PAZA-762394 format. One record per residue (C-alpha): x, z, y; residue in one letter. Coordinates in steps of 0.1 Angstrom, whole numbers, plus 5000, padded with zeros to 4 digits. Example, Ala and Ser with C-alpha at 12.3 -4.5 7.8 and 13.67 -1.06 7.14 Angstrom:
% PAZA-762394
512350784955A 513750714989S 
//
This chain:
% PAZA-762394
870115928315M 872615648304K 875215788326K 874816148315F 875216038277A 878215818288L 879616138305M 879116358276A 880816098252A 884016068276L 884016448278S 884116468241G 886716208238S 888916398262V 888516728244L 889516558212A 892616408230A 893816748239Y 893416888203A 895816648188G 895116408161E 897116198136I 894715958117S 895315658094N 898915688096T 902015718072T 904415998082I 907715898065D 910216168065A 912216108034V 915516268033G 914816458067A 917616728073E 917417028094N 920617238094L 921817538114T 925317708106N 925717968131S 925718378134K 922118418144Y 920718078132A 917217998126V 916317658110A 912517558112W 911217228098Q 907617098100E 906516778086I 902716698086G 901517008102V 897917058119A 897817338142T 895217498165G 892217258165S 894616948156G 893716728126R 895416498102I 892816258088L 893315958063N 897115968062S 900215988038Y 902916268044I 906116168026N 908716408027A 910516337995Q 914016517994G 913516678029A 916116958032R 916117278055N 919217508056H 919917818077A 923317958069A 924318268092S 924918628091R 921318678100V 919418378089G 915818268086L 914617918072S 911217788071S 909917458057Q 906317358061R 905017048045I 901316928046G 900017248062V 896817328081A 897117628101E 893917658122N 893717288120G 892217018096T 893516798070M 891016558055D 891916248030N 895616328029V 898216268003R 901316518008V 904316377987W 907116667988A 908916577958Q 912516737956R 912216927988V 914717217995F 914617498018N 917417768018Q 918818078036S 922218198028T 923318528046A 923518898043A 919918928056G 918418588046A 914918488041Q 913518178030A 909818078032T 908517738020Q 904917628025D 903517308007I 899617208011G 898617518026V 895717618046A 895717938065R 894318128095N 890917908092G 892617588085G 890717328064K 891817098037M 889416838021G 890416557998N 893916657998V 896416547973T 899816767971V 902716657948F 905616897949A 907616837919E 911216987920G 910517187953A 913217447958T 913217767979N 916117977979R 917418287997A 920718407986T 923018717996Q 922119088002D 918719158014E 917318818005S 913618738005I 912418387992A 908718287993R 907317957982Q 903517867983R 902217537970I 898517457970G 897517797988V 894317878009A 894218188026E 
//
């Protein structure tokens, strides 16, 4: 019986390892910058994101001043900070002060998600600080979408 219990415990550990987990950790991305500047550019920046069955537990995500830019004729920029998309965030502090996301182009779109739980994602005991967060889409046909502290 002890062998069976040990095998069951080890099997559970292996499954958890495949899921991906960040725990008791500081993710420090102060001043991180992601930039693309070409004809069909896409800029995608993710800091502290739990997807699938991934988990972020008892951690601190510091993305102060992180910048994401897409500058092109057909541009798209997306910045996600402290997001649980199908994943779980528990006991997490998300510090996203003065973060910046921008698309500049004729068909530009800009999407910024900070402290968002979506598609079955779960957040518990999470603090989100997003003072001065900026999301811009400039030029013709522009769309800008900024979501802070959203559960859907």
